[in-house]
C-alpha positions in Angstrom: 86.0 132.5 66.2 83.4 134.4 68.6 80.8 134.9 66.4 80.7 130.8 65.4 80.4 130.2 69.6 77.7 132.5 69.4 75.9 130.7 67.0 75.7 127.3 69.0 72.7 126.5 70.5 73.2 127.1 74.8 73.1 123.7 75.4 76.0 122.3 73.3 78.2 125.0 75.0 76.9 124.3 78.6 77.5 120.5 77.1 81.2 121.0 75.6 82.2 122.7 78.6 80.9 120.1 81.5 82.8 117.3 79.3 86.0 119.6 79.2 85.3 119.8 83.3 85.0 116.5 84.1 88.0 115.5 81.8 90.0 117.5 83.6 88.8 116.7 87.4 89.0 113.1 86.5 92.7 113.3 85.4 94.0 114.8 88.1 92.1 112.5 90.5 94.3 110.3 88.5 97.4 111.6 88.8 96.7 112.2 92.7 95.6 108.9 94.0 98.1 106.5 95.2 98.4 103.2 93.7 96.2 100.9 96.2 98.9 97.9 95.8 101.1 100.4 98.4 99.0 100.1 100.7 98.8 96.1 100.3 102.9 94.9 99.7 103.4 95.6 103.5 100.9 93.1 104.7 101.4 90.3 101.7 105.5 88.7 101.6 106.8 88.1 98.2 107.0 84.5 98.7 103.2 84.4 98.4 103.9 84.6 94.8 107.0 83.0 94.4 108.5 80.8 96.7 112.1 81.6 95.7 111.4 85.5 96.5 113.3 87.5 98.8 111.4 90.9 98.4 109.4 93.4 96.3 111.5 96.1 94.4 109.7 99.7 94.3 106.8 100.5 93.1 107.2 102.1 89.2 106.0 105.6 88.9 104.8 105.2 84.7 103.1 102.0 86.1 101.6 100.8 89.3 103.7 97.4 89.5 106.4 96.7 91.5 108.8 93.6 90.4 109.3 90.5 93.1 112.8 90.1 93.7 115.3 87.0 93.9 118.3 89.5 95.8 118.7 91.4 92.7 117.0 89.5 90.2 113.5 90.0 89.1 111.4 87.1 88.8 108.1 88.4 88.4 105.8 91.3 89.3 102.7 92.4 90.8 100.4 94.6 90.8 96.4 95.1 92.3 93.5 95.6 89.3 92.2 98.4 91.2 95.2 100.5 89.9 94.2 99.7 86.5 90.3 99.8 86.1 87.0 100.6 88.8 86.5 97.5 90.5 
């Protein structure tokens, strides 16, 4: 295996190393950042999205969305695009 690495051009090895570092850093940043939605829920009442809404549920751990509730019933979901794509 080491013999194969020595035969690769230096720029290719450097490119592979840089790519690995960038991917690792972006993954760590994505996991460490808090959802943007978390900042806005306290500022916007649930009734803004649905007149019958009484509250928001907890932001989900796997996807940054929060259920909109009418009592215990989920009547919708809210999210902010910035949590999914760079905007």
